[in-house]
PDB file with SEQRES, HELIX, SHEET and CRYST1 records, atoms N, CA, C and O in Angstrom:
SEQRES   1 A   66  UNK UNK UNK UNK UNK UNK UNK UNK UNK UNK UNK UNK UNK          
SEQRES   2 A   66  UNK UNK UNK UNK UNK UNK UNK UNK UNK UNK UNK UNK UNK          
SEQRES   3 A   66  UNK UNK UNK UNK UNK UNK UNK UNK UNK UNK UNK UNK UNK          
SEQRES   4 A   66  UNK UNK UNK UNK UNK UNK UNK UNK UNK UNK UNK UNK UNK          
SEQRES   5 A   66  UNK UNK UNK UNK UNK UNK UNK UNK UNK UNK UNK UNK UNK          
SEQRES   6 A   66  UNK                                                          
HELIX    1 AA1 UNK A   24  UNK A   26  5                                   3    
HELIX    2 AA2 UNK A   57  UNK A   61  5                                   5    
CRYST1    1.000    1.000    1.000  90.00  90.00  90.00 P 1           1          
ATOM      1  N   UNK A   1     154.229  82.145 -86.018  1.00  0.00           N  
ATOM      2  CA  UNK A   1     153.687  82.222 -87.358  1.00  0.00           C  
ATOM      3  C   UNK A   1     154.827  82.015 -88.342  1.00  0.00           C  
ATOM      4  O   UNK A   1     155.827  82.731 -88.300  1.00  0.00           O  
ATOM      5  N   UNK A   2     154.683  81.062 -89.205  1.00  0.00           N  
ATOM      6  CA  UNK A   2     155.727  80.768 -90.174  1.00  0.00           C  
ATOM      7  C   UNK A   2     155.134  80.178 -91.433  1.00  0.00           C  
ATOM      8  O   UNK A   2     153.917  80.059 -91.578  1.00  0.00           O  
ATOM      9  N   UNK A   3     156.007  79.816 -92.326  1.00  0.00           N  
ATOM     10  CA  UNK A   3     155.583  79.227 -93.588  1.00  0.00           C  
ATOM     11  C   UNK A   3     155.489  77.718 -93.397  1.00  0.00           C  
ATOM     12  O   UNK A   3     156.472  77.072 -93.034  1.00  0.00           O  
ATOM     13  N   UNK A   4     154.319  77.161 -93.639  1.00  0.00           N  
ATOM     14  CA  UNK A   4     154.144  75.715 -93.512  1.00  0.00           C  
ATOM     15  C   UNK A   4     154.402  74.977 -94.814  1.00  0.00           C  
ATOM     16  O   UNK A   4     154.838  73.827 -94.800  1.00  0.00           O  
ATOM     17  N   UNK A   5     154.138  75.623 -95.933  1.00  0.00           N  
ATOM     18  CA  UNK A   5     154.403  75.000 -97.224  1.00  0.00           C  
ATOM     19  C   UNK A   5     155.215  75.967 -98.077  1.00  0.00           C  
ATOM     20  O   UNK A   5     154.973  77.173 -98.043  1.00  0.00           O  
ATOM     21  N   UNK A   6     156.174  75.451 -98.843  1.00  0.00           N  
ATOM     22  CA  UNK A   6     157.037  76.329 -99.642  1.00  0.00           C  
ATOM     23  C   UNK A   6     156.278  76.999-100.781  1.00  0.00           C  
ATOM     24  O   UNK A   6     155.309  76.457-101.313  1.00  0.00           O  
ATOM     25  N   UNK A   7     156.746  78.192-101.138  1.00  0.00           N  
ATOM     26  CA  UNK A   7     156.177  78.937-102.260  1.00  0.00           C  
ATOM     27  C   UNK A   7     157.118  78.792-103.450  1.00  0.00           C  
ATOM     28  O   UNK A   7     158.318  79.034-103.323  1.00  0.00           O  
ATOM     29  N   UNK A   8     156.589  78.404-104.593  1.00  0.00           N  
ATOM     30  CA  UNK A   8     157.405  78.218-105.786  1.00  0.00           C  
ATOM     31  C   UNK A   8     157.158  79.370-106.754  1.00  0.00           C  
ATOM     32  O   UNK A   8     156.538  79.186-107.801  1.00  0.00           O  
ATOM     33  N   UNK A   9     157.646  80.559-106.399  1.00  0.00           N  
ATOM     34  CA  UNK A   9     157.488  81.740-107.243  1.00  0.00           C  
ATOM     35  C   UNK A   9     158.680  81.921-108.157  1.00  0.00           C  
ATOM     36  O   UNK A   9     159.453  80.990-108.385  1.00  0.00           O  
ATOM     37  N   UNK A  10     158.822  83.127-108.677  1.00  0.00           N  
ATOM     38  CA  UNK A  10     159.945  83.439-109.568  1.00  0.00           C  
ATOM     39  C   UNK A  10     161.260  83.372-108.795  1.00  0.00           C  
ATOM     40  O   UNK A  10     161.348  83.848-107.663  1.00  0.00           O  
ATOM     41  N   UNK A  11     162.272  82.782-109.410  1.00  0.00           N  
ATOM     42  CA  UNK A  11     163.575  82.623-108.755  1.00  0.00           C  
ATOM     43  C   UNK A  11     164.193  83.975-108.438  1.00  0.00           C  
ATOM     44  O   UNK A  11     164.136  84.897-109.251  1.00  0.00           O  
ATOM     45  N   UNK A  12     164.783  84.089-107.255  1.00  0.00           N  
ATOM     46  CA  UNK A  12     165.469  85.312-106.853  1.00  0.00           C  
ATOM     47  C   UNK A  12     164.556  86.376-106.293  1.00  0.00           C  
ATOM     48  O   UNK A  12     165.001  87.497-106.050  1.00  0.00           O  
ATOM     49  N   UNK A  13     163.299  86.061-106.081  1.00  0.00           N  
ATOM     50  CA  UNK A  13     162.362  87.029-105.510  1.00  0.00           C  
ATOM     51  C   UNK A  13     161.868  86.516-104.170  1.00  0.00           C  
ATOM     52  O   UNK A  13     162.125  85.370-103.800  1.00  0.00           O  
ATOM     53  N   UNK A  14     161.157  87.369-103.446  1.00  0.00           N  
ATOM     54  CA  UNK A  14     160.592  86.937-102.169  1.00  0.00           C  
ATOM     55  C   UNK A  14     159.368  86.058-102.366  1.00  0.00           C  
ATOM     56  O   UNK A  14     158.819  85.535-101.396  1.00  0.00           O  
ATOM     57  N   UNK A  15     158.931  85.889-103.615  1.00  0.00           N  
ATOM     58  CA  UNK A  15     157.807  84.997-103.904  1.00  0.00           C  
ATOM     59  C   UNK A  15     158.222  83.535-103.913  1.00  0.00           C  
ATOM     60  O   UNK A  15     157.366  82.651-103.945  1.00  0.00           O  
ATOM     61  N   UNK A  16     159.531  83.263-103.884  1.00  0.00           N  
ATOM     62  CA  UNK A  16     160.018  81.890-103.890  1.00  0.00           C  
ATOM     63  C   UNK A  16     160.680  81.584-102.555  1.00  0.00           C  
ATOM     64  O   UNK A  16     161.464  82.385-102.046  1.00  0.00           O  
ATOM     65  N   UNK A  17     160.367  80.437-101.997  1.00  0.00           N  
ATOM     66  CA  UNK A  17     161.014  79.994-100.767  1.00  0.00           C  
ATOM     67  C   UNK A  17     162.440  79.554-101.080  1.00  0.00           C  
ATOM     68  O   UNK A  17     162.730  79.159-102.209  1.00  0.00           O  
ATOM     69  N   UNK A  18     163.339  79.618-100.087  1.00  0.00           N  
ATOM     70  CA  UNK A  18     164.716  79.165-100.332  1.00  0.00           C  
ATOM     71  C   UNK A  18     164.766  77.648-100.511  1.00  0.00           C  
ATOM     72  O   UNK A  18     163.873  76.925-100.070  1.00  0.00           O  
ATOM     73  N   UNK A  19     165.823  77.188-101.162  1.00  0.00           N  
ATOM     74  CA  UNK A  19     166.021  75.747-101.362  1.00  0.00           C  
ATOM     75  C   UNK A  19     166.944  75.211-100.273  1.00  0.00           C  
ATOM     76  O   UNK A  19     167.908  75.873 -99.887  1.00  0.00           O  
ATOM     77  N   UNK A  20     166.647  74.016 -99.783  1.00  0.00           N  
ATOM     78  CA  UNK A  20     167.443  73.378 -98.740  1.00  0.00           C  
ATOM     79  C   UNK A  20     168.445  72.448 -99.383  1.00  0.00           C  
ATOM     80  O   UNK A  20     168.062  71.494-100.061  1.00  0.00           O  
ATOM     81  N   UNK A  21     169.738  72.716 -99.179  1.00  0.00           N  
ATOM     82  CA  UNK A  21     170.799  71.910 -99.783  1.00  0.00           C  
ATOM     83  C   UNK A  21     171.384  70.900 -98.805  1.00  0.00           C  
ATOM     84  O   UNK A  21     172.288  70.146 -99.166  1.00  0.00           O  
ATOM     85  N   UNK A  22     170.890  70.874 -97.593  1.00  0.00           N  
ATOM     86  CA  UNK A  22     171.415  69.961 -96.588  1.00  0.00           C  
ATOM     87  C   UNK A  22     170.710  68.612 -96.613  1.00  0.00           C  
ATOM     88  O   UNK A  22     169.948  68.320 -97.535  1.00  0.00           O  
ATOM     89  N   UNK A  23     170.967  67.789 -95.597  1.00  0.00           N  
ATOM     90  CA  UNK A  23     170.326  66.475 -95.520  1.00  0.00           C  
ATOM     91  C   UNK A  23     168.807  66.607 -95.430  1.00  0.00           C  
ATOM     92  O   UNK A  23     168.303  67.493 -94.739  1.00  0.00           O  
ATOM     93  N   UNK A  24     168.086  65.751 -96.111  1.00  0.00           N  
ATOM     94  CA  UNK A  24     166.627  65.839 -96.129  1.00  0.00           C  
ATOM     95  C   UNK A  24     166.012  65.665 -94.752  1.00  0.00           C  
ATOM     96  O   UNK A  24     164.973  66.259 -94.465  1.00  0.00           O  
ATOM     97  N   UNK A  25     166.634  64.856 -93.890  1.00  0.00           N  
ATOM     98  CA  UNK A  25     166.066  64.634 -92.560  1.00  0.00           C  
ATOM     99  C   UNK A  25     166.126  65.891 -91.687  1.00  0.00           C  
ATOM    100  O   UNK A  25     165.437  65.962 -90.670  1.00  0.00           O  
ATOM    101  N   UNK A  26     166.930  66.872 -92.063  1.00  0.00           N  
ATOM    102  CA  UNK A  26     167.040  68.119 -91.304  1.00  0.00           C  
ATOM    103  C   UNK A  26     166.342  69.291 -91.983  1.00  0.00           C  
ATOM    104  O   UNK A  26     166.475  70.427 -91.527  1.00  0.00           O  
ATOM    105  N   UNK A  27     165.595  69.042 -93.072  1.00  0.00           N  
ATOM    106  CA  UNK A  27     164.980  70.129 -93.847  1.00  0.00           C  
ATOM    107  C   UNK A  27     163.894  70.817 -93.032  1.00  0.00           C  
ATOM    108  O   UNK A  27     162.940  70.166 -92.607  1.00  0.00           O  
ATOM    109  N   UNK A  28     164.024  72.138 -92.804  1.00  0.00           N  
ATOM    110  CA  UNK A  28     162.967  72.867 -92.101  1.00  0.00           C  
ATOM    111  C   UNK A  28     161.721  72.984 -92.977  1.00  0.00           C  
ATOM    112  O   UNK A  28     161.812  72.959 -94.204  1.00  0.00           O  
ATOM    113  N   UNK A  29     160.571  73.111 -92.344  1.00  0.00           N  
ATOM    114  CA  UNK A  29     159.352  73.281 -93.135  1.00  0.00           C  
ATOM    115  C   UNK A  29     159.394  74.630 -93.842  1.00  0.00           C  
ATOM    116  O   UNK A  29     159.980  75.585 -93.333  1.00  0.00           O  
ATOM    117  N   UNK A  30     158.791  74.704 -94.978  1.00  0.00           N  
ATOM    118  CA  UNK A  30     158.768  75.943 -95.734  1.00  0.00           C  
ATOM    119  C   UNK A  30     159.901  76.085 -96.733  1.00  0.00           C  
ATOM    120  O   UNK A  30     159.943  77.070 -97.470  1.00  0.00           O  
ATOM    121  N   UNK A  31     160.823  75.127 -96.779  1.00  0.00           N  
ATOM    122  CA  UNK A  31     161.927  75.174 -97.745  1.00  0.00           C  
ATOM    123  C   UNK A  31     161.595  74.290 -98.940  1.00  0.00           C  
ATOM    124  O   UNK A  31     160.967  73.243 -98.786  1.00  0.00           O  
ATOM    125  N   UNK A  32     162.010  74.707-100.118  1.00  0.00           N  
ATOM    126  CA  UNK A  32     161.881  73.876-101.309  1.00  0.00           C  
ATOM    127  C   UNK A  32     162.996  72.835-101.314  1.00  0.00           C  
ATOM    128  O   UNK A  32     164.066  73.090-100.763  1.00  0.00           O  
ATOM    129  N   UNK A  33     162.777  71.678-101.917  1.00  0.00           N  
ATOM    130  CA  UNK A  33     163.863  70.703-102.020  1.00  0.00           C  
ATOM    131  C   UNK A  33     164.943  71.190-102.979  1.00  0.00           C  
ATOM    132  O   UNK A  33     164.704  72.070-103.806  1.00  0.00           O  
ATOM    133  N   UNK A  34     166.115  70.617-102.859  1.00  0.00           N  
ATOM    134  CA  UNK A  34     167.229  70.982-103.739  1.00  0.00           C  
ATOM    135  C   UNK A  34     166.922  70.568-105.170  1.00  0.00           C  
ATOM    136  O   UNK A  34     166.187  69.606-105.397  1.00  0.00           O  
ATOM    137  N   UNK A  35     167.486  71.296-106.143  1.00  0.00           N  
ATOM    138  CA  UNK A  35     167.285  70.938-107.551  1.00  0.00           C  
ATOM    139  C   UNK A  35     168.097  69.702-107.922  1.00  0.00           C  
ATOM    140  O   UNK A  35     167.724  68.967-108.837  1.00  0.00           O  
ATOM    141  N   UNK A  36     169.201  69.468-107.223  1.00  0.00           N  
ATOM    142  CA  UNK A  36     170.021  68.286-107.462  1.00  0.00           C  
ATOM    143  C   UNK A  36     169.947  67.393-106.226  1.00  0.00           C  
ATOM    144  O   UNK A  36     169.215  67.702-105.286  1.00  0.00           O  
ATOM    145  N   UNK A  37     170.683  66.310-106.217  1.00  0.00           N  
ATOM    146  CA  UNK A  37     170.730  65.415-105.063  1.00  0.00           C  
ATOM    147  C   UNK A  37     171.994  65.732-104.273  1.00  0.00           C  
ATOM    148  O   UNK A  37     173.079  65.307-104.669  1.00  0.00           O  
ATOM    149  N   UNK A  38     171.884  66.474-103.152  1.00  0.00           N  
ATOM    150  CA  UNK A  38     173.080  66.870-102.413  1.00  0.00           C  
ATOM    151  C   UNK A  38     173.834  65.699-101.778  1.00  0.00           C  
ATOM    152  O   UNK A  38     174.981  65.858-101.361  1.00  0.00           O  
ATOM    153  N   UNK A  39     173.199  64.524-101.700  1.00  0.00           N  
ATOM    154  CA  UNK A  39     173.890  63.363-101.144  1.00  0.00           C  
ATOM    155  C   UNK A  39     174.856  62.738-102.146  1.00  0.00           C  
ATOM    156  O   UNK A  39     175.797  62.052-101.743  1.00  0.00           O  
ATOM    157  N   UNK A  40     174.643  62.960-103.442  1.00  0.00           N  
ATOM    158  CA  UNK A  40     175.510  62.345-104.444  1.00  0.00           C  
ATOM    159  C   UNK A  40     176.215  63.347-105.348  1.00  0.00           C  
ATOM    160  O   UNK A  40     177.303  63.051-105.841  1.00  0.00           O  
ATOM    161  N   UNK A  41     175.635  64.523-105.584  1.00  0.00           N  
ATOM    162  CA  UNK A  41     176.239  65.509-106.478  1.00  0.00           C  
ATOM    163  C   UNK A  41     177.070  66.512-105.687  1.00  0.00           C  
ATOM    164  O   UNK A  41     176.666  66.947-104.608  1.00  0.00           O  
ATOM    165  N   UNK A  42     178.223  66.874-106.220  1.00  0.00           N  
ATOM    166  CA  UNK A  42     179.138  67.777-105.523  1.00  0.00           C  
ATOM    167  C   UNK A  42     178.611  69.204-105.512  1.00  0.00           C  
ATOM    168  O   UNK A  42     177.950  69.651-106.449  1.00  0.00           O  
ATOM    169  N   UNK A  43     178.923  69.913-104.420  1.00  0.00           N  
ATOM    170  CA  UNK A  43     178.579  71.327-104.341  1.00  0.00           C  
ATOM    171  C   UNK A  43     179.726  72.160-104.899  1.00  0.00           C  
ATOM    172  O   UNK A  43     180.637  71.614-105.522  1.00  0.00           O  
ATOM    173  N   UNK A  44     179.695  73.463-104.688  1.00  0.00           N  
ATOM    174  CA  UNK A  44     180.715  74.355-105.245  1.00  0.00           C  
ATOM    175  C   UNK A  44     182.107  74.071-104.682  1.00  0.00           C  
ATOM    176  O   UNK A  44     183.109  74.356-105.338  1.00  0.00           O  
ATOM    177  N   UNK A  45     182.177  73.517-103.484  1.00  0.00           N  
ATOM    178  CA  UNK A  45     183.459  73.214-102.850  1.00  0.00           C  
ATOM    179  C   UNK A  45     183.963  71.835-103.266  1.00  0.00           C  
ATOM    180  O   UNK A  45     185.119  71.494-103.017  1.00  0.00           O  
ATOM    181  N   UNK A  46     183.103  71.048-103.895  1.00  0.00           N  
ATOM    182  CA  UNK A  46     183.486  69.710-104.316  1.00  0.00           C  
ATOM    183  C   UNK A  46     183.138  68.636-103.311  1.00  0.00           C  
ATOM    184  O   UNK A  46     183.654  67.522-103.400  1.00  0.00           O  
ATOM    185  N   UNK A  47     182.267  68.944-102.347  1.00  0.00           N  
ATOM    186  CA  UNK A  47     181.860  67.985-101.333  1.00  0.00           C  
ATOM    187  C   UNK A  47     180.437  67.505-101.594  1.00  0.00           C  
ATOM    188  O   UNK A  47     179.650  68.176-102.263  1.00  0.00           O  
ATOM    189  N   UNK A  48     180.127  66.341-101.057  1.00  0.00           N  
ATOM    190  CA  UNK A  48     178.753  65.849-101.039  1.00  0.00           C  
ATOM    191  C   UNK A  48     178.346  65.677 -99.587  1.00  0.00           C  
ATOM    192  O   UNK A  48     179.203  65.659 -98.703  1.00  0.00           O  
ATOM    193  N   UNK A  49     177.047  65.551 -99.325  1.00  0.00           N  
ATOM    194  CA  UNK A  49     176.605  65.303 -97.955  1.00  0.00           C  
ATOM    195  C   UNK A  49     177.045  63.929 -97.476  1.00  0.00           C  
ATOM    196  O   UNK A  49     177.264  63.727 -96.281  1.00  0.00           O  
ATOM    197  N   UNK A  50     177.175  62.987 -98.396  1.00  0.00           N  
ATOM    198  CA  UNK A  50     177.555  61.631 -98.029  1.00  0.00           C  
ATOM    199  C   UNK A  50     179.048  61.511 -97.724  1.00  0.00           C  
ATOM    200  O   UNK A  50     179.442  60.659 -96.927  1.00  0.00           O  
ATOM    201  N   UNK A  51     179.882  62.344 -98.339  1.00  0.00           N  
ATOM    202  CA  UNK A  51     181.330  62.243 -98.162  1.00  0.00           C  
ATOM    203  C   UNK A  51     181.966  63.633 -98.065  1.00  0.00           C  
ATOM    204  O   UNK A  51     182.620  64.073 -99.011  1.00  0.00           O  
ATOM    205  N   UNK A  52     181.784  64.334 -96.929  1.00  0.00           N  
ATOM    206  CA  UNK A  52     182.403  65.653 -96.798  1.00  0.00           C  
ATOM    207  C   UNK A  52     183.916  65.540 -96.616  1.00  0.00           C  
ATOM    208  O   UNK A  52     184.401  64.568 -96.036  1.00  0.00           O  
ATOM    209  N   UNK A  53     184.648  66.511 -97.099  1.00  0.00           N  
ATOM    210  CA  UNK A  53     186.101  66.527 -96.979  1.00  0.00           C  
ATOM    211  C   UNK A  53     186.467  67.088 -95.608  1.00  0.00           C  
ATOM    212  O   UNK A  53     185.997  68.156 -95.216  1.00  0.00           O  
ATOM    213  N   UNK A  54     187.313  66.353 -94.885  1.00  0.00           N  
ATOM    214  CA  UNK A  54     187.768  66.793 -93.564  1.00  0.00           C  
ATOM    215  C   UNK A  54     189.285  66.800 -93.573  1.00  0.00           C  
ATOM    216  O   UNK A  54     189.918  65.744 -93.573  1.00  0.00           O  
ATOM    217  N   UNK A  55     189.862  67.983 -93.579  1.00  0.00           N  
ATOM    218  CA  UNK A  55     191.320  68.106 -93.655  1.00  0.00           C  
ATOM    219  C   UNK A  55     191.952  68.478 -92.319  1.00  0.00           C  
ATOM    220  O   UNK A  55     193.097  68.115 -92.050  1.00  0.00           O  
ATOM    221  N   UNK A  56     191.207  69.205 -91.479  1.00  0.00           N  
ATOM    222  CA  UNK A  56     191.741  69.671 -90.204  1.00  0.00           C  
ATOM    223  C   UNK A  56     190.924  69.076 -89.064  1.00  0.00           C  
ATOM    224  O   UNK A  56     189.817  68.579 -89.276  1.00  0.00           O  
ATOM    225  N   UNK A  57     191.471  69.128 -87.868  1.00  0.00           N  
ATOM    226  CA  UNK A  57     190.763  68.629 -86.699  1.00  0.00           C  
ATOM    227  C   UNK A  57     189.471  69.409 -86.489  1.00  0.00           C  
ATOM    228  O   UNK A  57     188.469  68.836 -86.061  1.00  0.00           O  
ATOM    229  N   UNK A  58     189.478  70.704 -86.783  1.00  0.00           N  
ATOM    230  CA  UNK A  58     188.276  71.517 -86.593  1.00  0.00           C  
ATOM    231  C   UNK A  58     187.172  71.157 -87.580  1.00  0.00           C  
ATOM    232  O   UNK A  58     186.017  71.520 -87.356  1.00  0.00           O  
ATOM    233  N   UNK A  59     187.490  70.461 -88.656  1.00  0.00           N  
ATOM    234  CA  UNK A  59     186.477  70.021 -89.609  1.00  0.00           C  
ATOM    235  C   UNK A  59     185.669  68.831 -89.090  1.00  0.00           C  
ATOM    236  O   UNK A  59     184.646  68.479 -89.677  1.00  0.00           O  
ATOM    237  N   UNK A  60     186.109  68.219 -88.015  1.00  0.00           N  
ATOM    238  CA  UNK A  60     185.438  67.036 -87.488  1.00  0.00           C  
ATOM    239  C   UNK A  60     184.018  67.336 -87.034  1.00  0.00           C  
ATOM    240  O   UNK A  60     183.184  66.432 -87.002  1.00  0.00           O  
ATOM    241  N   UNK A  61     183.726  68.565 -86.686  1.00  0.00           N  
ATOM    242  CA  UNK A  61     182.396  68.924 -86.213  1.00  0.00           C  
ATOM    243  C   UNK A  61     181.451  69.292 -87.357  1.00  0.00           C  
ATOM    244  O   UNK A  61     180.323  69.712 -87.100  1.00  0.00           O  
ATOM    245  N   UNK A  62     181.876  69.146 -88.604  1.00  0.00           N  
ATOM    246  CA  UNK A  62     181.049  69.538 -89.743  1.00  0.00           C  
ATOM    247  C   UNK A  62     179.812  68.663 -89.901  1.00  0.00           C  
ATOM    248  O   UNK A  62     178.753  69.163 -90.280  1.00  0.00           O  
ATOM    249  N   UNK A  63     179.923  67.374 -89.621  1.00  0.00           N  
ATOM    250  CA  UNK A  63     178.788  66.472 -89.779  1.00  0.00           C  
ATOM    251  C   UNK A  63     178.672  65.584 -88.557  1.00  0.00           C  
ATOM    252  O   UNK A  63     179.650  65.365 -87.842  1.00  0.00           O  
ATOM    253  N   UNK A  64     177.480  65.078 -88.321  1.00  0.00           N  
ATOM    254  CA  UNK A  64     177.251  64.170 -87.202  1.00  0.00           C  
ATOM    255  C   UNK A  64     177.450  62.729 -87.649  1.00  0.00           C  
ATOM    256  O   UNK A  64     177.282  62.416 -88.828  1.00  0.00           O  
ATOM    257  N   UNK A  65     177.800  61.870 -86.739  1.00  0.00           N  
ATOM    258  CA  UNK A  65     177.851  60.449 -87.010  1.00  0.00           C  
ATOM    259  C   UNK A  65     179.093  59.942 -87.714  1.00  0.00           C  
ATOM    260  O   UNK A  65     179.162  58.754 -88.027  1.00  0.00           O  
ATOM    261  N   UNK A  66     180.060  60.773 -87.972  1.00  0.00           N  
ATOM    262  CA  UNK A  66     181.287  60.322 -88.644  1.00  0.00           C  
ATOM    263  C   UNK A  66     182.372  60.030 -87.638  1.00  0.00           C  
ATOM    264  O   UNK A  66     183.476  59.640 -88.016  1.00  0.00           O  
TER     265      UNK A  66                                                      
END                                                                             
């Protein structure tokens, strides 16, 4: 039993479903879409989904296909 469609209630309450900031192809059902475009707009760290920053060898596992 789960949420099949997202709930758009008041922000910060349990009446609102969480927003998915990851790639759209991996969005679980029941999540609201992001307010911005995570593929082109930078997040708090300054990365985008299209161009993540990889500084260390351990960062190589952050995204698939790179």
